[in-house]
N, C-alpha and C positions, 0 to 999 in steps of 0.2 A: 528856683522856684520860677514857675512857669507866668507869663506874662499877664495873663489872664488874672491873677492874683494882686499885681502890683499896686494901681492906683483904682480897682475898680468897686463898687459898691459890692462888698462882701458881706454874706449874713449866715450866721449860724442860727442851728435849732437843735435842741437838746434838752436835757433834764436837768434843772440846778437842783433837785431835790427828790428824794424817793419816800413815799409813804410806806411805814410798816415796817422798815428795817432798821435794823440796829448799825449806827455811823459805827467808824472806829473812835468816837470821843463816847460811845455808852448811851446816844441819844436815839431815841426813836420820835421822827414826824408823824403825826396821823393826819388823817385827811379833813379838812377843812382848815388846816391851821394857817392856810395864808389867806383865808376868805376877807377879813376884817382889812388885811395889807390891799389886797388886790381889789377889793371896792374904795378903798381911800385914795390909793396912789395909783399914776400909771405910766411913768417914767421912771428906770433906775438907771444908776450907769454900768456899765459892764467894766470890769478891772481885770488889770493884769495879775495873778496871784494874790488877789485882796489888798493891792497897794492900792490906798486912795489918791495916791502921787501917779499912779500909771493907768488913765483913765484912756480905754481903749477903744470904747463904744458905745452903744447906746440898746437897752433895751427897747424894741419896738411892740411885743406882743408878751404877756405872760398870764398862764390859769392853769388851775387845778383841772385834773382829768382823775380818773382811776389811779393810775399808775404814782403821778406825782406834779412837782411843778414843772411846768415845759415852757421854756421860753423860745422866743425868737430874737436874736439881737443882730444890730447892722453894727461892723467893724467902723469904726475910723478910718481915715485914709492920710498918707503922706507923714503922720508919725513915727518917727523911728521906734517906740517901743511898739506901737498898732502893726509895725512894718513886721518887728520880730514875731510877734504875735502870730501873724498871719504865716510867716515863714516855718513857723515851729508847727504851727496846726497842718499847713500842707504838706510838709513832712512826718506827720503821724506821731508828732514828739511829745505835742501836748492837747489833749483832746478830753479832760476833764473841766466839769463846773462845778462849782461851789458858789455857797451864799451867802452874805452878811448878814446878820440879824440880830434883833432884840425880842425876848423871850416875853412874853405879853401872859402866858399861862402857862403851867406844866404838872405832872402828876409823878409822884415819886414813884419807883418799880420796885418791886419786891427783892431782897438781896438775891434770891435762888436764880435771879435771869441775868443775862448779859447785858440788859439796859439799865442806864441807871435813872433816865427821867423819861416819860413821853410829853413829847413838845406839842400842846394842844392849839396853843395861838402864839403867832408872831408879826412881829414886825419886820419886813423886808426894808433891809438898808441899801443893798447891791448885789450882783452876781458877779462871778469871777471865772475867766478862763484859768485853770489849775493844773498843775504836774500831777497832784496827788489829790483827789478831793478826798473829803472825809465819807462820803458814802462812794465806793467804788463804781458802782452802775451809774453814779451821776455824768453821763458822758454827751459830748457833741456826738449828735448821728448823722448828722447832715451840714453840706456848706455850698453855698451858690455864689457865683460871680455873675453877675448881669443875669441874664435867663439860663445860664449853663449849670447844671448839677452834678457835683464831685462824687457825693457818697450818698445816694439815694436809700440807705437802710431804712428809713422809716415812712410808709405811705401814708400813714396820718399826719405826719410833720411835712413830707412832700406836698400835700394837698395845702397845709396853710402858706407855703411859698407860694 
């Protein structure tokens, strides 16, 4: 791991959820599903692999756009678990994002579809860096340390940093 990422202020950006795509569990998240949660709460923990006892950072920005739930998070420094997450991220071993939620509103989907439920309103509980996200496209697109950008794959997310 490069010295740049050891104890610096590291941030990641990406999509924790994608709209209108069937996930591995058979759910489809619809646009607007996070509206209530985003209007009510402004900070969520960044966890390692959805483990409540492995807090590795904080979500500093979350918003819905056309594609999904876009997030920016700051990784904590000094903790062994956070250091492991940083190392695996910089090595490309972990690039997925996922989120913990409670369903506020959903609709059943016809049996002829691959989807089982349309998620219409969700309470966001946490966002996690994960090895295998439920939505394969929910990925970290960029990471920064100090002012240096490592993976500037999204000009929109780059502008937010």
